[in-house]
C-alpha positions, 0 to 999 in steps of 0.5 A, a space after each residue: 599768186 592767186 588773184 581773187 576778182 571782186 565785182 558787183 553793182 553800186 551799193 552791193 558792198 564791194 567797198 566794205 569787203 575791200 576795207 576788210 581785206 585792206 585791214 588784213 594787209 591783203 593787196 587790193 587793186 581797184 581797176 576804176 581808180 587805176 583806169 582814171 589815173 592811167 587815163 590822165 598819166 599814160 602818154 600812150 592812152 593820151 596819144 591814142 585817144 587824141 588820135 581817135 577823138 581829137 585834140 579837145 580830148 584833153 585839157 592840159 594834163 587831164 581828160 576832158 570828161 565832158 567832151 569825151 562823154 559827148 563824143 562816145 556815149 552816142 556812138 557805140 563804136 567810139 565807146 568800144 574803141 576808147 574802152 579798148 584803149 583804156 582797158 588794155 593799158 589797165 590790164 597790162 598795169 594790173 599784170 605788172 602790179 601783181 608781179 610786185 605783190 607778196 603773199 598768197 593772194 590779192 584782190 582785183 576789184 572791178 565793176 566790169 569783170 565779166 564784160 571786159 573778159 577781165 575774169 580771165 586774169 583772176 584765179 577766183 571770182 566773187 560776184 557781190 550781188 546787192 541784197 535787199 
């Protein structure tokens, strides 16, 4: 199956393009949505983040966004480590998702396709630049 990578900044039209593909019945993987789900449901991510940042990283079943943000956004090394934990799990989840899809192609939407080297997991890329 061919995988088309769709990326772009805020307001660039990614959601509009994705809606068009969904209307055509094309499978769409939205990495940010899946990352948020996995951060709250994956025992592996939870264990690794707690080991890195402490027990306060989670409030019951959900990530403690404020606590984690306060910890990582002033510390580039911690930010890189948290991103690595989450992005590696999302990459594995994406591979499994693709294997379950039927058809000629699917779409992978991610805001950080090139920054995380996710472009290596797609057959084609389309950068959606904001046009004024």
